[in-house]
C-alpha positions as CSV (number, residue, x, y, z in Angstrom):
1,M,17.0,-0.3,0.3
2,S,15.9,2.6,2.4
3,I,13.9,5.6,1.3
4,V,14.4,9.2,3.5
5,I,12.2,11.7,2.9
6,E,13.2,15.1,4.1
7,H,11.4,18.6,4.6
8,L,9.1,17.1,1.2
9,N,7.1,19.9,0.3
10,Y,4.7,19.9,-2.6
11,V,2.5,22.8,-4.3
12,Y,0.5,22.0,-7.1
13,M,-0.5,24.7,-10.3
14,T,2.4,26.7,-8.2
15,G,1.6,30.6,-8.9
16,G,-1.2,30.0,-10.4
17,P,-5.7,31.1,-9.0
18,Y,-6.0,27.5,-8.0
19,E,-2.3,27.1,-6.2
20,T,-2.8,24.3,-3.7
21,H,-0.1,22.8,-1.0
22,A,-0.3,18.8,-0.8
23,L,2.6,18.1,1.5
24,H,4.0,20.4,4.3
25,D,7.4,19.5,5.6
26,V,6.9,15.6,5.4
27,S,10.1,13.4,6.6
28,M,9.9,9.8,7.4
29,T,12.2,7.2,6.3
30,I,10.8,4.0,5.3
31,E,13.1,1.1,5.9
32,D,14.1,-1.9,4.1
33,G,11.3,-5.0,4.3
34,E,9.2,-2.7,6.1
35,F,5.0,-3.1,5.5
36,V,3.7,0.4,5.9
37,G,-0.1,1.3,6.1
38,L,-0.4,4.9,4.4
39,I,-4.2,6.2,5.7
40,G,-6.0,9.5,5.5
41,H,-9.2,10.8,4.4
42,T,-9.5,12.2,0.6
43,G,-7.1,15.3,0.3
44,S,-4.9,14.3,3.1
45,G,-1.7,13.9,0.3
46,K,-1.7,10.0,0.5
47,S,-1.3,9.4,-3.3
48,T,0.8,13.1,-3.9
49,L,3.2,11.5,-1.2
50,V,3.3,8.1,-2.7
51,Q,4.4,9.4,-6.3
52,H,7.0,11.1,-5.3
53,L,8.5,7.7,-4.1
54,N,9.3,6.7,-7.3
55,G,10.0,10.5,-8.8
56,L,6.7,10.8,-10.5
57,L,6.0,14.0,-8.9
58,M,9.5,16.1,-7.9
59,P,9.2,17.6,-4.8
60,S,8.4,21.5,-4.9
61,S,11.4,22.0,-1.6
62,G,12.7,19.1,0.1
63,R,14.4,15.5,-1.3
64,V,13.1,11.7,-1.7
65,L,16.3,9.9,-1.6
66,V,16.0,6.2,-2.8
67,D,18.6,3.9,-2.1
68,G,20.8,6.8,-1.6
69,M,19.6,8.8,-5.0
70,D,18.3,12.0,-4.7
71,L,15.5,11.9,-7.3
72,A,16.1,15.5,-7.8
73,D,19.3,15.7,-8.9
74,K,19.6,15.3,-12.4
75,E,22.3,13.0,-12.6
76,T,19.6,10.6,-10.9
77,D,18.5,7.5,-13.8
78,R,14.7,8.2,-12.6
79,R,14.4,4.8,-15.1
80,A,16.5,2.8,-12.4
81,V,14.9,3.9,-9.6
82,R,11.5,3.3,-10.6
83,C,12.0,-0.7,-11.5
84,K,13.4,-0.4,-7.7
85,V,10.2,1.0,-6.9
86,G,6.7,0.0,-8.3
87,L,3.7,1.5,-8.4
88,V,0.6,-0.1,-8.6
89,F,-2.5,2.7,-9.1
90,Q,-6.1,2.8,-8.1
91,Y,-7.9,0.5,-10.7
92,P,-4.5,-0.3,-12.1
93,E,-6.4,-2.7,-14.5
94,N,-7.6,0.1,-16.4
95,Q,-4.1,0.2,-17.5
96,L,-3.8,-3.0,-19.7
97,F,-3.8,-2.8,-23.2
98,E,-1.9,-5.6,-24.9
99,E,-3.6,-8.1,-26.8
100,T,-2.8,-10.9,-24.3
101,V,-1.7,-11.4,-20.3
102,E,1.3,-12.4,-21.5
103,K,2.7,-9.4,-23.6
104,D,1.0,-7.0,-20.9
105,I,3.2,-8.8,-18.4
106,A,6.2,-8.7,-20.8
107,F,5.8,-4.8,-21.6
108,G,8.0,-3.4,-18.7
109,P,10.7,-5.8,-19.3
110,K,10.7,-5.7,-22.9
111,N,10.8,-2.2,-22.6
112,L,14.4,-2.5,-20.0
113,G,16.2,-4.2,-23.7
114,L,16.0,-7.3,-21.7
115,A,17.1,-10.7,-23.7
116,Q,14.1,-12.9,-24.7
117,E,14.4,-15.8,-22.4
118,E,15.1,-13.2,-19.2
119,I,11.8,-11.5,-20.1
120,D,9.7,-14.7,-20.5
121,R,11.5,-15.9,-16.7
122,R,10.4,-12.7,-15.4
123,V,6.3,-13.2,-16.7
124,R,6.3,-16.8,-15.5
125,D,8.1,-15.5,-12.0
126,A,5.2,-12.9,-11.5
127,M,2.5,-14.7,-13.1
128,R,3.7,-17.2,-10.5
129,R,3.6,-15.0,-7.3
130,V,0.2,-13.7,-8.4
131,A,-1.3,-17.1,-8.4
132,L,-2.1,-16.9,-12.3
133,D,-1.4,-20.2,-13.7
134,Y,1.0,-19.0,-17.1
135,D,-0.1,-22.4,-19.5
136,S,-3.9,-21.7,-18.7
137,I,-4.1,-17.7,-18.7
138,A,-0.9,-16.6,-20.8
139,Q,-2.9,-15.8,-24.1
140,R,-5.9,-14.9,-23.1
141,S,-7.1,-11.8,-23.5
142,V,-6.8,-9.2,-20.0
143,F,-10.7,-8.8,-21.2
144,E,-12.2,-11.8,-20.9
145,L,-10.7,-12.0,-17.7
146,S,-12.3,-11.6,-13.8
147,G,-11.8,-7.9,-11.8
148,G,-9.7,-9.8,-9.4
149,Q,-7.4,-11.1,-12.4
150,M,-7.3,-8.5,-14.0
151,R,-5.9,-6.5,-10.5
152,R,-3.8,-9.7,-10.4
153,V,-2.2,-9.2,-14.1
154,A,-1.7,-5.5,-13.4
155,I,0.4,-6.0,-10.5
156,A,2.4,-8.8,-12.0
157,G,3.1,-6.4,-14.4
158,V,4.5,-4.4,-12.0
159,L,6.2,-7.4,-10.2
160,A,7.8,-8.4,-13.5
161,M,10.0,-4.7,-13.4
162,E,12.0,-6.9,-10.3
163,P,11.5,-4.3,-7.9
164,R,12.1,-3.9,-3.8
165,V,9.7,-1.6,-3.2
166,L,6.0,-2.0,-4.0
167,V,3.5,1.0,-3.6
168,L,-0.1,0.2,-3.7
169,D,-2.4,3.3,-3.9
170,E,-5.9,1.3,-2.9
171,P,-5.1,-2.3,-3.7
172,C,-8.6,-3.4,-3.1
173,A,-10.7,-0.8,-4.5
174,G,-13.8,-1.8,-6.5
175,L,-13.1,-5.4,-6.1
176,D,-16.0,-8.2,-4.6
177,P,-15.4,-9.4,-1.0
178,R,-13.9,-12.8,-3.0
179,G,-11.6,-10.4,-5.2
180,R,-10.7,-8.1,-1.9
181,E,-9.5,-11.4,0.3
182,E,-7.1,-12.5,-2.8
183,I,-5.2,-9.3,-3.4
184,L,-5.2,-8.6,0.1
185,G,-3.5,-12.6,0.6
186,L,-1.6,-11.5,-2.5
187,I,0.2,-8.8,-1.0
188,S,0.8,-10.6,2.4
189,D,2.6,-13.4,0.6
190,L,4.8,-11.2,-1.0
191,H,5.8,-9.7,1.9
192,K,6.7,-12.9,3.6
193,E,8.2,-14.8,1.1
194,S,10.4,-12.4,-0.7
195,G,10.9,-9.4,2.1
196,T,9.7,-7.4,-0.3
197,T,8.5,-3.5,1.2
198,I,4.9,-2.5,0.9
199,V,3.8,0.6,1.1
200,M,0.1,0.1,0.9
201,V,-2.4,3.3,0.9
202,S,-6.1,2.0,2.0
203,H,-9.1,3.5,3.4
204,S,-9.8,0.0,5.6
205,M,-8.5,-0.1,8.9
206,D,-9.7,-3.2,9.2
207,D,-6.9,-4.0,6.1
208,V,-3.9,-1.9,7.0
209,A,-4.9,-3.6,10.9
210,S,-4.5,-6.9,9.3
211,L,-1.4,-6.4,7.5
212,A,0.8,-3.8,8.4
213,E,3.6,-3.2,10.9
214,R,3.3,0.7,11.0
215,V,1.2,3.0,10.2
216,I,1.3,6.5,9.0
217,V,-1.3,8.9,9.3
218,M,-1.9,11.7,7.0
219,N,-4.0,14.9,8.0
220,K,-3.9,18.0,5.6
221,G,-0.7,17.0,3.7
222,E,1.6,16.9,7.1
223,V,2.0,13.3,8.8
224,A,-0.2,13.5,11.8
225,M,0.5,9.8,13.1
226,D,3.3,7.4,13.0
227,G,3.7,4.0,14.8
228,T,3.0,0.3,15.0
229,P,-1.1,-0.3,14.5
230,R,-1.2,-0.8,18.4
231,E,-0.3,2.7,19.1
232,V,-1.9,4.2,16.1
233,F,-5.3,2.9,16.6
234,A,-5.1,3.2,20.1
235,R,-5.7,7.4,19.7
236,G,-9.3,6.3,18.5
237,N,-10.8,9.5,19.0
238,E,-7.5,11.0,17.8
239,L,-8.1,9.8,14.4
240,R,-12.4,9.7,14.3
241,E,-11.3,13.5,15.0
242,I,-9.7,14.1,11.8
243,G,-12.3,12.2,9.9
244,L,-11.2,8.6,9.9
245,D,-12.9,5.6,11.2
246,V,-11.1,2.8,13.5
247,P,-10.8,-0.9,13.3
248,Q,-14.0,-2.6,14.0
249,A,-11.8,-4.4,16.9
250,V,-11.4,-1.4,18.0
251,E,-14.9,0.0,17.8
252,L,-16.3,-3.1,19.6
253,A,-13.6,-2.8,22.2
254,Q,-15.2,0.4,23.3
255,R,-18.2,-0.3,23.1
256,L,-17.6,-2.9,25.5
257,R,-15.8,-1.1,27.7
258,E,-18.5,1.6,27.7
259,K,-20.7,-1.8,29.7
260,G,-18.4,-2.3,32.0
261,F,-16.5,-5.5,30.3
262,D,-12.7,-5.8,31.1
263,I,-10.7,-5.3,27.6
264,P,-7.2,-4.4,28.0
265,E,-6.2,-1.6,26.0
266,G,-4.2,-1.3,22.9
267,V,-6.7,-4.4,21.1
268,Y,-6.7,-3.8,17.0
269,R,-7.0,-7.2,15.7
270,M,-10.5,-8.9,15.3
271,E,-8.2,-12.1,16.1
272,E,-7.2,-10.5,19.0
273,M,-10.9,-9.1,20.4
274,R,-12.3,-12.9,19.4
275,E,-9.4,-14.0,22.2
276,V,-10.8,-11.7,25.1
277,I,-14.6,-12.2,24.2
278,L,-13.3,-16.1,24.5
279,N,-11.4,-15.4,27.7
280,L,-14.5,-13.1,29.3
281,V,-17.0,-16.2,28.3
282,R,-14.7,-18.4,30.4
283,K,-14.8,-16.3,33.5
284,G,-17.9,-15.5,33.6
285,G,-18.5,-11.9,31.6
286,R,-17.8,-8.6,32.9
287,R,-16.0,-8.2,36.1
288,A,-17.0,-6.2,39.4
């Protein structure tokens, strides 16, 4: 299932004194099974863009097609689209409200009118996929859980709708290092094990470098770059010019080159950087 965006424009508060053009002529295709990292500084249009992917926002002009369905078409069943494209907002645990973990995860499937047996299956499966033990947690209040566990419950609630595309807006925001590592591992597993298409908005270049297969850079409401992580992060100076950082490995590689070390171009992951440094040590350091 692909998502096709054609010449998308979006304007907030059209015609008013605070009219803001958030997206300008954005076009892209997200293919089935891709892991896309979406980056850009605050106000670049990232969150506005992802809210178009399941029809929460409608284009001011242009089109968004999900599995061939035009979201602006009155004949399109947007409820069905939102089952296919699940969106997890920043701090999704703030949207938890039911008495128990089980009830919160079951809320979406229940509203679809599914049989209780199917709802129970989806709840258990979603909890398994986010590494939450049903027997020990299902009947607990969500507010008794840790921040990382609450985040996983919120993601499980979206997964219980069985989407084919999962959109995550800053999924690690506010988490401690352990919680962040758990959530990133969960997202990676979801992509690898089930082939779920992932679109992950993040300010962390290292998170994007470690997980994404494709990186889209937004700047002032436009697509500034679109390519593999190696291609995008090789353009470090351009990224810095638009106010973005680069992965630690890219920064380290550049500093070592400035010191005269022979560091290959295109290194962007710390795993690669470790291998490069080990090879340098084995060869006696810098080359003449």
